[in-house]
C-alpha positions, 0 to 999 in steps of 0.5 A, a space after each residue: 680545342 686542341 688534342 689535350 682538350 684545352 680551349 684555344 683562341 687562335 686569334 689571340 695567338 697571332 701578332 698584329 704586326 703588318 696587319 690591321 688592328 683588331 676592332 674593340 671587343 668592348 668599350 667598357 672600362 679602358 684598353 691596355 696597350 703593351 708594346 715594344 720596338 727595337 731600333 737597329 741601327 739606333 736612332 740619332 739623338 734628334 730622332 729620339 727627341 722627335 719620337 718623344 714629341 710624337 708620343 706626347 702628341 698622340 697620347 694627348 689627342 687620344 687620352 693615353 696615359 701610362 709609362 714608357 721608356 724611349 731610348 736610342 735603341 727603341 721604345 717599351 710602353 705600357 699604356 691605357 686609353 679608351 678602346 677607340 683611342 688606343 687604336 688611333 694611338 697605335 695607328 698614329 705611330 704606324 703613320 709616323 714611321 711605317 717602316 718601324 711601327 708596322 713591325 710592332 706587335 701591339 697587344 691590346 686588352 679591352 675591358 680592363 677595369 677603369 680604376 687601373 687607368 694610369 693617371 698621367 703619361 710618363 716617358 723616360 729617356 733611358 740607355 736600355 729598354 731592359 736593364 741587362 747591362 748590355 748597352 753600348 758595345 756589349 749589346 748583341 745585335 738583334 739583326 744577327 740573332 738566329 732565334 725564332 719567334 713562335 706563335 703561342 700555339 706553336 710554342 705550346 706544342 714545342 713544350 712537349 718535346 724531349 731534349 728541350 729546355 725552357 728558360 724563364 727569363 723573368 726575375 725570381 720574385 715573378 716566378 714565385 707566383 707563376 710559371 710554365 710547367 711543361 708536361 711530363 716527358 717534355 721540356 726541362 724547366 730552368 729558372 736562373 733565380 735572378 734578382 734582376 736582368 743584369 744577372 742573366 748574362 752571368 747565369 748564362 755564362 756559367 759552365 753548368 748552365 752551358 752544359 744544360 743547353 748543349 745539344 738541346 732546343 732552348 726555349 725562353 719566355 717572359 711577360 711580354 716578349 721584350 726581355 727575350 729579344 736581348 736574352 735570345 740574341 745574347 745566347 745566339 752570339 755566345 753560341 756562334 762565338 764559342 765552339 763548345 756551346 752548340 744548341 739545337 735551336 733557340 726559340 721564344 714565344 711572340 708576345 710573351 706570357 700575355 699572348 700565351 694566356 690569351 691563346 689558352 684562356 684555361 691556362 695551357 701549361 701555365 700555373 699560377 699568376 703572371 706578375 705585372 708591372 702595371 696597376 693590375 698587379 697580376 694576370 691569371 688565365 681568364 677562364 680558370 677559377 681563382 681557387 684553382 690558381 691559388 692551389 697552383 701557386 701553393 706548389 711553388 716552395 717560395 710562394 709564402 709570406 716573408 714574415 709568417 711563412 704561410 702561403 701567399 701569392 699576391 704582392 700588395 703594399 710595395 714591400 721590399 727586401 731590406 738588403 740594400 743590394 737587393 730591394 726586390 718585392 717581397 710577399 706579405 700576407 694580410 695578417 702580417 701587413 701592419 707588422 711589415 710596415 712598422 717594426 719589421 720593415 727593416 728586416 724583411 728578406 726575400 727568399 734568395 737573400 734568406 738562403 744566400 743565393 747570389 749571382 752577382 759575383 759570377 763573371 760576365 761573358 766576354 761579349 766585346 771579344 765575341 763580337 770582334 771574333 764574329 766581325 760584328 763590331 765596327 769601332 765602338 758602334 754596336 749597331 754598325 754605324 761606323 762610329 769612331 772607336 774610343 782612343 784607348 780601351 783602358 783596363 776596367 776599374 772601379 775608378 773612372 776619369 772625367 775630363 773637360 770639366 768647367 772650372 765652376 763645376 761641383 761634385 754633385 753636378 759631376 755625379 748627376 751628369 754621370 748618372 744621366 740626370 740634370 739636378 734641379 734647383 740652385 748650383 750645388 743643390 743636392 740630388 737624389 743620384 745613387 752611388 751606383 749611378 753617379 759614383 760615391 766619391 769625387 776627387 779633383 785632379 790638381 796641377 802638381 806645381 800650382 795645386 790648381 784644378 784644370 778640368 779633370 777628376 777621378 770618380 769612385 764607384 761601389 762596384 766594377 759593374 757600376 763603373 762599367 755601366 756608367 762608362 758605357 753610357 757615357 760613351 754612347 751619350 757623353 755627359 754635358 757640363 757647363 756647355 761642354 761634352 765631358 770625356 769619361 774612361 776608366 782610371 786603373 792607375 788611380 785604382 792601383 795607386 793611392 798616391 794619385 788621390 786627388 783633392 776631395 771637396 764639393 768644389 775644385 781648387 781653382 785660383 781666386 782673382 
C-alpha cells in the first residue's frame, strides 16, 4: 500500500513494451487485448495491406475477434481471444515486425466474461486512428513530441502536485459517469466538454484554455492512451511555436485509465465508471463495491437520465442525442427506456445540447503554419518522407474541385470516392455516404462552347471543416474512379461566384454518338 493507504499493484503499472508477455492469470472466460501503435514515417499503401493480411492470418489462427482501425499512420485494436491465443497473437505481431510491435504496450485482461467476446473480426481502413481532424499535413509529429509518459503510480503521485492541471481528453458523455478527481491542493481538473475529438484542437486553441496552461505542469489522460498521443503532440507543437504559451512540462499516463485502474484496484483518485467502447460497456475499480461507485457518480451534475432527470450512470440501449449535429450517446434509466425507444426517440438531448454548449464554431490553431515555423514540414508529407507538395495551396472553401474524372462517372460514385468507400451493386446504385463525408451536391463543369463534360466537377460540403477533412484525405490517398486517380482541391472561386455553377444531374452531360 502507498502512503495514503491505497492498495497498489505495481505489476499492473508497467508497460509490457520490450518485455516478455505476462502469463495468463486464468483461462476462464476470454482475454481482452487493447493496444495501439503509431507508425512514423507512415506505412506505404503496400505495407498497410500486408499488415491487414497479417492481422487476419494471426486472428484466424488464434481465434481472435474484435474491432480494429488500420491506417497508414498505425493500428488501434480492441480484441478478444482465449488466454493463450491472445499471447500468441501479440507475439505473432512482434515476430512479423519486431522494430514496431516490440514497442507496443499490449494491455491483456484475463477472465473477462465469455459473453463479451466479439462475434467476428472487423478491421477498418481509416485515415486517422483517432478522428481529431489532424490527418495529412496538419498532423503534429509524434517524434517531435516533448511530452513524457508516466507509469500509473508515478502519474498518481503527480496528481497531488500544485501548479498542475489535468485534462480529461475524452468526450463529455464519458466524463459524466467517471473521471479523475485530484486531491485537495493538487492538480486542477480541466474538462473540455467536447462531443468528439475533433473539438479538442479548437478547445486547446482558445485563449482562456491557454491562459490556464501557462507555467503549469499539464497532465492528460484518456481510456487507453491513444488519444493522448496526438493530444500531447498537439500541445507540444503549439508550445514550441507560440511564444506566449509555455508550460512547465507535458505528461500523460502510459496505458490510460485502463492501466491506472489495474494499478489501483481500489480506485486511487478515480471516481465512478470508465466508459468503454467494447461489449463490456464500462469498467470500475476491481476492489471497489458497486454501491460506492454509484455514490461517486451521483457527484457529477450531468450524471442523470435525459428523460426524467433522475440519477443514471449506465449507458444502455444505444440511445443517442436527437440533434443531427451531435448524435452522442445519452443516459436513459430503466423506467424511461420504453418511452425513449418510442414517442420520445426524436426529442432526446444530451446535456451539452440542453444548455447550448458548442465548441464547433471555435477556430482551429494554424497547425500547418506552426510546422513551417518549426521547420517540421517537408512538402505536403507530414512524416518527413519528402513527398512533393501540392501544386497550389488554394484558399479553403466549402466547395471543392474534382478533376480527371471518367466520362461514365455518376454523382453517387464521386461522393463515395471522396468519402473513401466503394459503393456496391450496379452502376449508380445508392450509397450510404453522408453529406459530411461525400458532399451534399455535385455540379458537372461543362465546356462553355459545346456544353459537354470533360472530366471535372464541383462538390459542395455542409461545412468548411467537412471540406477540409476530405481534401486532406484525398491528398494522402487520391480517390480512384474508372481506373484514374482523381485530383481534389478547394474551389474558392465557385464558393464566391454563383455564375460558375455547373450542371446538376446524376450523370454528366456527355455527347452521345
